[in-house]
C-alpha positions in Angstrom: 16.4 212.1 -94.7 13.2 210.2 -95.4 13.1 206.5 -95.9 12.1 205.1 -99.2 8.5 204.1 -99.3 8.4 201.8 -102.5 11.0 200.2 -104.7 11.8 196.6 -106.0 10.5 193.4 -104.5 11.1 189.7 -105.3 8.1 187.7 -106.8 6.5 185.3 -104.4 6.5 183.0 -107.6 10.3 182.5 -106.8 9.4 180.4 -103.6 7.7 177.5 -105.2 7.4 174.0 -103.7 10.8 172.9 -105.1 12.4 175.9 -103.2 10.8 174.9 -99.8 11.7 171.2 -100.3 15.2 171.5 -101.7 16.7 174.8 -100.8 15.1 176.6 -97.9 16.7 176.1 -94.7 15.6 173.0 -92.7 14.2 170.9 -95.7 16.3 168.0 -95.0 14.6 167.7 -91.5 11.4 168.4 -93.1 11.6 165.6 -95.7 12.4 163.2 -92.9 10.2 164.4 -90.0 7.7 166.9 -91.6 9.3 169.6 -89.3 9.1 167.4 -86.0 12.8 167.9 -85.7 14.5 171.4 -86.6 17.7 171.9 -88.5 20.8 173.1 -86.3 20.4 176.5 -87.6 16.4 176.7 -87.1 16.9 175.1 -83.5 19.4 177.7 -82.6 17.4 180.6 -83.5 14.2 179.1 -81.8 16.0 178.6 -78.8 17.2 182.4 -78.6 13.5 183.2 -78.8 12.8 181.5 -75.3 9.1 181.0 -76.3 7.0 180.1 -73.2 3.4 178.8 -72.7 0.5 181.4 -73.1 2.7 183.7 -75.1 1.5 185.1 -78.5 3.9 184.6 -81.3 4.3 185.8 -84.9 6.6 184.0 -87.3 7.1 186.2 -90.2 8.1 184.1 -93.3 6.7 181.2 -91.9 7.6 178.9 -94.9 6.7 175.4 -94.2 5.3 176.0 -90.8 7.6 174.0 -88.4 8.5 177.0 -86.3 4.6 177.7 -85.7 4.2 174.1 -84.9 7.1 174.2 -82.4 5.8 177.3 -80.6 2.3 175.5 -80.3 4.2 172.5 -78.7 5.5 174.7 -76.0 2.0 176.1 -75.4 2.4 179.3 -77.0 -0.5 180.6 -79.5 1.5 181.0 -82.8 0.4 182.8 -86.1 2.5 182.4 -89.2 2.3 184.6 -92.1 4.2 184.5 -95.6 3.7 186.1 -98.9 4.4 183.3 -100.9 1.2 181.1 -101.7 3.2 177.8 -101.5 4.3 178.6 -97.9 0.8 179.5 -96.6 -0.5 176.2 -98.1 2.2 174.1 -96.6 1.6 175.9 -93.2 -1.9 175.7 -93.4 -1.7 171.8 -94.2 0.4 171.3 -91.0 -1.8 173.2 -88.9 -4.7 171.5 -90.3 -3.1 168.0 -89.4 -2.2 169.1 -86.0 -5.6 170.4 -85.2 -7.1 167.1 -86.6 -4.9 165.2 -84.1 -5.7 167.7 -81.4 -2.2 167.1 -79.9 -0.7 170.4 -79.2 -1.5 172.7 -76.3 -1.2 175.9 -78.0 -3.2 177.5 -80.7 -2.0 177.9 -84.3 -2.9 179.9 -87.4 -1.7 181.1 -90.7 -2.3 183.7 -93.2 -0.9 184.8 -96.6 0.3 188.6 -95.7 3.2 190.9 -96.6 5.5 191.6 -93.8 5.3 195.4 -94.7 1.5 195.4 -93.9 0.9 193.1 -91.0 -2.9 192.2 -90.4 -2.9 192.7 -86.6 -3.7 195.2 -84.1 -0.9 197.2 -82.1 0.7 195.6 -79.2 -0.3 192.0 -79.8 2.6 189.6 -79.6 5.2 188.7 -77.1 7.6 187.5 -79.7 8.2 188.4 -83.5 10.3 186.0 -85.2 12.1 186.9 -88.5 14.2 183.5 -89.3 16.2 183.7 -92.7 13.8 186.6 -93.9 16.1 189.7 -93.7 18.3 188.8 -96.6 15.1 188.3 -98.9 13.9 191.8 -98.5 15.3 194.9 -100.3 16.3 197.7 -97.9 13.3 199.7 -98.2 11.1 196.6 -97.4 13.1 195.5 -94.3 12.7 199.0 -92.9 8.9 199.0 -93.4 8.8 195.3 -92.1 10.7 196.1 -89.1 8.3 199.1 -88.4 5.4 196.6 -88.6 7.2 194.3 -86.4 7.7 196.8 -83.7 4.1 198.0 -84.1 2.6 194.7 -83.5 5.0 193.8 -80.7 4.0 194.2 -77.1 5.9 197.0 -75.2 7.9 194.3 -73.2 8.0 192.0 -76.3 11.1 190.7 -78.3 11.9 190.7 -81.9 14.2 187.8 -82.6 16.2 187.9 -86.1 18.4 185.4 -87.8 19.9 186.1 -91.1 22.7 184.5 -93.1 25.3 184.7 -94.5 27.2 187.4 -92.7 27.9 189.9 -95.5 31.4 190.6 -94.5 32.1 186.8 -94.9 30.7 186.9 -98.5 32.7 190.1 -99.2 36.1 189.6 -97.5 36.5 186.1 -96.1 35.0 184.0 -98.9 37.6 185.2 -101.7 40.4 184.0 -99.2 38.5 180.6 -98.5 38.0 180.2 -102.2 41.6 180.8 -103.1 42.7 178.3 -100.3 40.3 175.8 -101.6 41.6 176.3 -105.3 45.2 175.9 -104.1 43.9 172.5 -102.6 42.3 171.1 -105.8 38.7 171.9 -104.4 38.0 174.9 -106.5 35.0 173.4 -108.3 33.0 173.6 -105.1 33.6 177.2 -104.5 32.1 179.5 -107.2 33.3 182.9 -107.8 29.9 184.2 -106.7 29.4 183.5 -103.1 25.7 183.6 -103.5 26.0 180.4 -105.6 27.8 178.5 -103.0 26.0 175.7 -101.3 22.4 176.6 -102.6 22.5 178.0 -105.9 19.2 179.6 -106.0 20.3 182.0 -103.4 21.8 183.9 -106.3 18.3 184.9 -107.2 16.5 185.3 -103.9 19.3 186.9 -101.6 19.2 190.6 -102.1 20.1 192.2 -98.6 22.7 190.2 -96.7 23.8 191.8 -93.3 26.8 192.1 -91.1 26.8 192.3 -87.3 27.0 196.0 -87.4 24.8 196.8 -90.3 21.8 194.9 -88.7 22.2 196.9 -85.6 22.1 200.1 -87.3 19.0 199.1 -89.3 17.2 198.0 -86.0 18.2 201.2 -84.6 16.5 203.2 -87.3 13.4 201.2 -86.8 13.3 202.4 -83.2 14.6 199.1 -81.5 17.5 198.7 -79.1 19.3 195.3 -79.9 22.0 192.9 -78.9 23.6 191.4 -82.1 25.9 188.4 -82.2 27.6 186.0 -84.9 27.7 182.4 -84.8 28.9 179.8 -87.3 28.0 176.0 -88.3 30.2 173.4 -86.5 33.5 173.0 -88.0 34.1 169.6 -87.8 36.8 168.9 -90.5 39.8 166.9 -90.1 42.4 168.8 -92.4 45.6 168.9 -90.3 47.0 170.9 -87.6 47.7 174.2 -89.7 44.0 174.5 -91.0 42.8 173.4 -87.5 44.7 176.3 -86.1 43.6 178.8 -88.7 40.0 177.8 -87.7 40.4 178.5 -84.2 41.7 182.1 -85.2 39.1 182.7 -87.7 36.1 181.6 -85.7 37.1 182.6 -82.0 39.4 185.7 -82.2 38.3 189.3 -82.6 38.2 190.9 -85.2 38.7 187.8 -87.5 35.5 186.2 -86.5 33.6 189.4 -87.6 34.5 188.1 -91.2 34.6 184.4 -90.8 31.4 183.6 -88.9 28.5 183.3 -91.2 25.3 183.6 -89.2 24.0 186.9 -87.6 21.6 186.9 -84.6 19.7 189.7 -83.1 17.4 190.0 -80.2 15.6 193.5 -80.2 13.1 195.4 -78.0 11.3 198.7 -78.4 13.0 201.8 -77.7 11.2 205.3 -77.3 9.7 206.3 -80.6 11.1 209.8 -81.8 9.5 209.6 -85.4 10.7 208.5 -88.8 
């Protein structure tokens, strides 16, 4: 069965400056340090990438540009692309400021581009990063973007994916969590639509959340082998021994953690191509 080649897309105008400064992951750290420090979630994803000096790294959906900067700080040559004009402007400003200071060992660059049509030659990059991008791409777009990521990745390179939330959390675990919170008198903080939880704008820009299993299947269809796992933000609440015990079960016992852990990670590498 042939993959869909065209379909719906989100407008880049949805990703305005307010989005990047009040909703996009890591905005609080950006506002205080202009990306010098990464949020816990971005830092976790970046650590998985294992970027080293002299690597060539592509950050798809570079947003404000802090990941490009952190690659260059390690001595890698990093390039960011984004299809939102605001994002490329913010990254360009960051890159320009760092070049003026001449403080980083690695090179940096940025361009406005579509993840489905990357403006790079085959086998260019040691790492391709897709941090918090997958959930913003419709299925047909994601497949095309992964094919492009595979094309520009070196034969021994790695694709690093982070996406949230885990679709199984939203579909199966969130209704349970919401019911418990309602019974505890905290229901106002837990809207019926999980896409409105925490960051309300996600209702409009999240169109393709994944589970641990679905992202592996999607990567397989794009001719990648992968290792996929789940993680969650630290659970530091002090709510009594019963809820504490339930948290241990939910986040540490299989198969419960498949539903309750919220973040999906994947490391992928090229397998032999057999055609679409």
